[in-house]
Short mmCIF file of the C-alpha atoms (twelve columns), coordinates in Angstrom:
data_MODEL
# 
_entry.id   MODEL 
# 
loop_
_atom_site.group_PDB 
_atom_site.id 
_atom_site.type_symbol 
_atom_site.label_atom_id 
_atom_site.label_alt_id 
_atom_site.label_comp_id 
_atom_site.label_asym_id 
_atom_site.label_seq_id 
_atom_site.Cartn_x 
_atom_site.Cartn_y 
_atom_site.Cartn_z 
_atom_site.pdbx_PDB_model_num 
ATOM 1  C CA . MET A 1  292.390 14.812 223.711 1 
ATOM 2  C CA . ILE A 2  296.275 14.795 221.641 1 
ATOM 3  C CA . GLN A 3  295.917 18.682 222.782 1 
ATOM 4  C CA . SER A 4  295.354 18.371 226.219 1 
ATOM 5  C CA . PHE A 5  297.872 15.524 226.518 1 
ATOM 6  C CA . LEU A 6  300.826 17.957 224.457 1 
ATOM 7  C CA . PHE A 7  299.115 20.618 226.912 1 
ATOM 8  C CA . GLY A 8  299.730 18.741 230.431 1 
ATOM 9  C CA . PHE A 9  303.628 17.007 228.344 1 
ATOM 10 C CA . LEU A 10 305.130 20.679 227.818 1 
ATOM 11 C CA . THR A 11 303.466 22.249 231.347 1 
ATOM 12 C CA . SER A 12 305.529 19.400 233.089 1 
ATOM 13 C CA . LEU A 13 308.384 19.814 231.107 1 
ATOM 14 C CA . ALA A 14 308.001 22.956 232.159 1 
ATOM 15 C CA . TRP A 15 307.678 23.285 235.364 1 
ATOM 16 C CA . SER A 16 310.267 19.924 236.316 1 
ATOM 17 C CA . PRO A 17 312.864 22.370 237.399 1 
ATOM 18 C CA . CYS A 18 310.795 24.352 239.428 1 
ATOM 19 C CA . ILE A 19 309.183 21.373 240.924 1 
ATOM 20 C CA . SER A 20 311.305 18.263 241.295 1 
ATOM 21 C CA . PRO A 21 313.328 19.118 244.359 1 
ATOM 22 C CA . TYR A 22 310.095 18.786 246.830 1 
ATOM 23 C CA . ILE A 23 309.757 15.563 244.053 1 
ATOM 24 C CA . MET A 24 313.044 14.705 244.878 1 
ATOM 25 C CA . THR A 25 312.717 15.394 248.912 1 
ATOM 26 C CA . VAL A 26 309.154 13.781 249.423 1 
ATOM 27 C CA . ILE A 27 310.297 10.331 247.359 1 
ATOM 28 C CA . ALA A 28 313.582 10.244 249.516 1 
ATOM 29 C CA . LEU A 29 311.448 10.508 252.279 1 
ATOM 30 C CA . SER A 30 309.482 7.809  251.303 1 
ATOM 31 C CA . ALA A 31 312.305 5.436  250.406 1 
ATOM 32 C CA . SER A 32 314.198 6.594  253.799 1 
ATOM 33 C CA . THR A 33 311.201 4.595  255.178 1 
ATOM 34 C CA . GLY A 34 311.606 1.269  254.098 1 
ATOM 35 C CA . ASN A 35 308.015 1.218  253.894 1 
ATOM 36 C CA . TRP A 36 306.436 0.126  250.570 1 
ATOM 37 C CA . ILE A 37 302.934 1.334  252.435 1 
ATOM 38 C CA . LEU A 38 303.803 3.990  253.998 1 
ATOM 39 C CA . SER A 39 305.605 5.158  250.859 1 
ATOM 40 C CA . THR A 40 302.717 4.682  248.930 1 
ATOM 41 C CA . VAL A 41 300.152 7.186  250.898 1 
ATOM 42 C CA . ASN A 42 303.407 9.704  251.663 1 
ATOM 43 C CA . MET A 43 303.155 10.235 247.640 1 
ATOM 44 C CA . ILE A 44 299.416 10.038 247.252 1 
ATOM 45 C CA . ILE A 45 298.765 12.762 249.533 1 
ATOM 46 C CA . TYR A 46 301.527 15.187 248.522 1 
ATOM 47 C CA . TYR A 47 299.980 14.417 244.787 1 
ATOM 48 C CA . ALA A 48 297.054 14.919 246.148 1 
ATOM 49 C CA . GLY A 49 297.449 18.218 247.710 1 
ATOM 50 C CA . PHE A 50 299.990 19.262 244.280 1 
ATOM 51 C CA . SER A 51 296.872 18.410 242.487 1 
ATOM 52 C CA . PHE A 52 293.880 20.043 244.358 1 
ATOM 53 C CA . ILE A 53 295.897 23.495 243.645 1 
ATOM 54 C CA . LEU A 54 295.034 23.203 239.763 1 
ATOM 55 C CA . VAL A 55 291.140 21.350 240.028 1 
ATOM 56 C CA . LEU A 56 290.742 24.509 242.285 1 
ATOM 57 C CA . ILE A 57 291.626 26.761 240.182 1 
ATOM 58 C CA . THR A 58 290.323 24.902 236.708 1 
ATOM 59 C CA . VAL A 59 287.410 25.323 238.420 1 
ATOM 60 C CA . LEU A 60 287.495 28.622 239.123 1 
ATOM 61 C CA . ALA A 61 288.936 29.789 235.486 1 
ATOM 62 C CA . SER A 62 285.387 27.476 233.795 1 
ATOM 63 C CA . LYS A 63 283.535 30.268 236.541 1 
ATOM 64 C CA . ILE A 64 285.207 33.613 234.558 1 
ATOM 65 C CA . LYS A 65 283.485 34.769 231.525 1 
ATOM 66 C CA . PHE A 66 286.298 35.189 229.212 1 
ATOM 67 C CA . GLU A 67 283.798 36.505 226.758 1 
ATOM 68 C CA . LYS A 68 283.156 39.958 228.983 1 
ATOM 69 C CA . LEU A 69 286.357 40.157 229.542 1 
ATOM 70 C CA . ILE A 70 287.402 39.983 226.385 1 
ATOM 71 C CA . LYS A 71 284.418 42.260 225.034 1 
ATOM 72 C CA . HIS A 72 286.063 45.674 227.278 1 
ATOM 73 C CA . THR A 73 289.962 44.629 225.723 1 
ATOM 74 C CA . ASP A 74 291.267 46.108 222.608 1 
# 
């Protein structure tokens, strides 16, 4: 359990310089509306789209038979 937390924490540190401009843009757009409901929905939609690709990669990676790949490598 702690390994998952550390992996997520270290990944967020590595991704911060890359993803921060996008997050700041969504936050600025949300803040400029003046409507907290619209802001919340906007952030949820952003994070749903962001998370979707990570879930997709995880599901696809779980389908790979790594034992077969390792057997054929040196």
